[in-house]
C-alpha positions, 0 to 999 in steps of 0.5 A: 467538455468537462466531467467531474467525479470523486473517488477515494485515494491514498495520497500518503508518501510511502517513503516517509512512513508507509509499509509497502502494503499501504491500503488504498481503500478508505484511508487517504484523501478525497479527490476532486477529479476533472477531465477537460478536452481543449477546443479545436480552436484553443490558443496556446495557454499555460495550463494553470491559467487554462484551468483557472479560467475554467474551474471556479473556486480554484486558485492558480497556486492550488493548481500549481501544487497539484502539478508539482505533486503529479496530479496534472496530466495531458494526454496521459502524461504528467506535465508541469504548470507551465505546459502550454495547452494545445487544441484537443489536448485531453487534460485530467486533474485530481485535486486533493480535498482537505481532510475532515477534522476529527477527534481521535477517540480511544477505543478498547480494541484488543491488541496482540502485543509481542514486546513492549518497553518504555520506548516501543511496542511490537504488535501483531496486526490481524486481518480486517483492521485498518491501521489509522483513521481516514475517510470511511474509517474514523473509528475502530482503527489500530490508532484508536486502540493504541490511544486506549492502551498507551495513552499519549503517543508521539506523532509526526508533524505535518501529516494530513491524518493524525497517526500517533505512534505509527512508524509504518503500516500494513494493509487492512487485510495484511497480517503481521508484525508492526513496531510502534514508537511510544516516544518522540525519540523512538518514533524519529529513530525508528522512522529513520531506519525505515527511510534508510532501509536498515530494517529487516522486513520479510513477508510470506506470500502465496502467489500464483504460478510455479516459482522455481528460483529466487529472484529480484524485482526492481522498478519504479512504483507509482499510481496507475495512470489508468486507475489512480486507486491502484499502483503500477510498475513503471520500468523506465523510471519516469514515474513513481519511486524506486522499489526493490523486492527480493523473493525466494520460493519456500514451498512449491505446489505447481499452480501456486508457490509459497514465497518469502519476500524481502524488501529493500524499499517500502512502497505502497503495495510493493509486494503485491504489484511487483509479484503481479508484474512478473506474472505471479499475483498474490493468491486471493488479491482481487486488486491485482488479479489474484482472486481468480484461477490464474494457473492450473487445469481448469477442471470442475474439481480444481475450480471448486477447490480454488473457490473453496480456498478463496472462501477460507482466505478472503484476502490477499495471502500476505503476512509480515512475518519477520521484523528487525530493527535497532532499538532506538535507546539501547542500540541493540539489534532486535528481531521478531518472528511471527506465525502464519495466520490461521487462514493462510495455514489452512489454505496451505494445508489444503494445497498439500493435501490436494496435490499429495506430494508438492515439489520442494 
């Protein structure tokens, strides 16, 4: 028995050039999904040959590459291409499809540039802006705006999606600071700093729960086995990539806390999935359980207050507040700080008024 469907997913390597908040909506590749249950009388057979015999227009080399990338599972566990299929094994496979070829179009999208020289630019990304083109978003992205404002920008080779100037990225609905490399040298130098973790990245997040003390979350983060559209924590480290987040409470309101998160690594959705894993999902984060009342007495007045707050902040409460790095040409250490966006400020003020005297 086999079933096929299609879904939007993100197959970009976070350790290469993604900020931890990489968006999983229409910015990745289109996957072809298969689910096959081996018959009771199935003879032992290499899984790549087993699938090659069942799936038309699919080469064994493509199947082997999928296994190497972690897209081939048997009974919920990733396997290599030499795994021998057994009777009644449940085989699941995701095959990434080639990206549609398209031309990057320069668009006059307003950019909030906080610093610029011949080598780089630091800008403030608003909520709702997708960073680079992908399925469902071929225009109207930050990259389209960068091309309009800066013209020709350097780009990394071998990327499935052209991303000129991008060193890292933020979610569509995460606000804050980003650095753009304007030259090949700057792009390479800045990317290396992100890779070796020498940059300073501090985020402010409003999370559910009373966070009393500073802490550290260390785990592996990777695609959820149950739902490949989201990320999950793997404590044993047998899947995903190593990730470390430090968090410190800034202002406590009881049911929610404003925290600062400092990143050692930059994995897809790192802050969102790490805070969820310790029982503190981000306020308003529908993907990771934060867009509902998680803490507090569920009285009518309180529930209405929370619903009204969600109407104001229609996204995860996450802001890339501070960004520090070494200038790729001068070697000077540069550090930028940004104000919280209006929707987060308004919701924080509402919590202060609602609770009258928050504990600090």
